[in-house]
C-alpha positions as CSV (number, residue, x, y, z in Angstrom):
1,M,-87.3,24.3,-8.1
2,Q,-83.6,25.7,-7.3
3,A,-82.0,25.4,-4.2
4,A,-82.1,28.9,-3.6
5,D,-85.8,28.5,-3.2
6,R,-85.6,25.5,-0.4
7,K,-85.4,26.1,3.3
8,I,-81.6,25.5,4.7
9,A,-81.7,25.1,8.0
10,A,-79.2,27.7,9.9
11,P,-75.8,26.5,10.9
12,I,-75.4,25.6,14.7
13,V,-72.4,27.8,15.8
14,N,-70.1,27.7,18.7
15,V,-67.1,29.1,19.9
16,E,-65.3,26.7,17.7
17,T,-66.4,27.2,14.1
18,E,-68.4,31.4,14.8
19,P,-64.9,32.9,12.8
20,F,-66.0,30.1,10.2
21,W,-69.7,31.3,9.7
22,K,-68.9,35.3,10.5
23,A,-66.4,34.8,7.4
24,A,-68.9,32.9,5.5
25,A,-71.4,35.9,6.1
26,E,-68.5,38.1,4.5
27,G,-68.5,35.5,1.9
28,R,-65.2,34.1,2.6
29,F,-64.4,30.8,2.7
30,L,-62.3,29.3,5.5
31,I,-60.4,26.1,6.4
32,K,-58.3,24.8,9.2
33,R,-54.7,24.1,8.6
34,C,-52.1,22.9,11.4
35,T,-49.1,24.8,12.0
36,D,-47.4,21.9,13.5
37,C,-47.9,18.9,10.7
38,G,-48.9,21.3,7.8
39,K,-52.2,19.7,7.0
40,P,-55.6,21.5,6.3
41,H,-58.6,19.7,7.2
42,W,-62.5,20.1,6.5
43,Y,-64.6,20.4,8.9
44,P,-63.6,23.1,11.2
45,R,-62.3,21.9,14.6
46,A,-59.8,23.0,17.2
47,V,-57.7,20.0,16.9
48,C,-55.7,18.2,13.9
49,P,-57.5,15.1,12.6
50,F,-54.0,14.1,11.5
51,C,-51.3,14.7,14.3
52,M,-53.9,15.7,17.5
53,S,-52.1,19.0,17.8
54,A,-54.4,22.1,18.7
55,A,-52.1,24.5,17.0
56,T,-54.5,24.8,14.0
57,V,-55.2,28.0,12.4
58,W,-57.8,29.8,10.1
59,E,-56.8,30.4,6.7
60,E,-58.9,31.6,3.4
61,A,-59.4,28.9,1.1
62,S,-59.5,29.3,-2.7
63,G,-62.8,28.2,-3.3
64,R,-62.4,25.9,-5.7
65,G,-62.6,22.3,-6.2
66,T,-63.9,19.1,-8.3
67,I,-66.5,16.4,-7.6
68,Y,-65.3,13.6,-6.3
69,S,-69.2,11.9,-6.1
70,Y,-72.4,12.9,-6.2
71,S,-75.9,11.7,-5.8
72,V,-79.2,13.3,-7.0
73,A,-82.2,12.8,-4.9
74,R,-85.2,13.1,-7.3
75,R,-87.8,11.0,-5.3
76,A,-87.7,14.5,-2.8
77,P,-90.4,17.3,-3.4
78,E,-87.7,19.5,-4.9
79,P,-84.6,17.4,-6.3
80,Y,-80.9,18.6,-5.1
81,A,-77.7,17.2,-5.7
82,V,-75.7,16.2,-2.7
83,A,-71.8,15.7,-3.3
84,Y,-68.1,14.9,-2.1
85,V,-65.9,18.3,-3.3
86,T,-62.5,17.6,-2.8
87,L,-60.8,21.3,-2.6
88,E,-58.1,22.8,-4.4
89,E,-56.7,22.9,-0.9
90,G,-56.7,18.9,-0.4
91,P,-59.8,18.5,2.0
92,T,-62.6,16.7,1.1
93,M,-66.3,18.2,2.1
94,L,-69.9,16.8,1.9
95,T,-72.1,19.5,0.5
96,N,-74.6,20.5,-2.0
97,V,-74.4,21.4,-5.9
98,V,-76.6,24.3,-6.5
99,D,-77.8,26.4,-9.7
100,C,-77.3,23.8,-12.3
101,D,-78.4,21.4,-14.5
102,L,-78.7,18.4,-12.4
103,D,-78.5,16.2,-15.7
104,A,-75.2,17.7,-16.4
105,L,-73.1,16.8,-12.8
106,A,-70.1,14.8,-14.0
107,F,-67.2,13.2,-11.7
108,G,-64.1,15.6,-11.6
109,Q,-66.3,18.5,-12.7
110,A,-64.4,21.7,-11.6
111,V,-67.0,24.1,-8.7
112,V,-66.3,27.0,-6.8
113,V,-68.1,27.9,-3.8
114,T,-71.0,29.8,-3.2
115,F,-73.2,30.8,-0.3
116,K,-76.5,30.7,0.2
117,P,-78.7,32.0,2.8
118,S,-80.2,29.8,5.4
119,D,-83.1,30.2,7.8
120,G,-82.6,32.5,9.9
121,G,-78.6,32.4,10.7
122,Y,-75.4,32.6,8.7
123,P,-75.1,31.9,4.9
124,V,-74.0,27.9,4.1
125,P,-71.2,27.3,1.4
126,M,-72.3,25.4,-1.1
127,F,-70.7,24.8,-4.8
128,R,-72.0,25.5,-8.3
129,P,-70.2,24.8,-11.6
130,A,-67.2,26.7,-12.2
């Protein structure tokens, strides 16, 4: 069974993350960047985790990255891959790798964002081989 067949829980949306989820519904992947220190960060939040500035802005990310590390859950009823993906912009995020041969995954492999429907909510960003 593919990840598209699995039920993905609807994300919890709040005032701070709503712009991210609305963009995801349009097929756009956003991250936050601090305008004081210039560093991008993931997960989206109002305060920069590096300098604690509240001067953060949304920016559209490329949607490209590489697998830093991954693990395949084979004992699950529907095997799946969990991975840390380092985005082209710098931050690393925990995600799923989908639409692929789980045995062909590799560290450093190029991946690209794809949005998978959730169970009654906004689509969730995951990654597939580039």
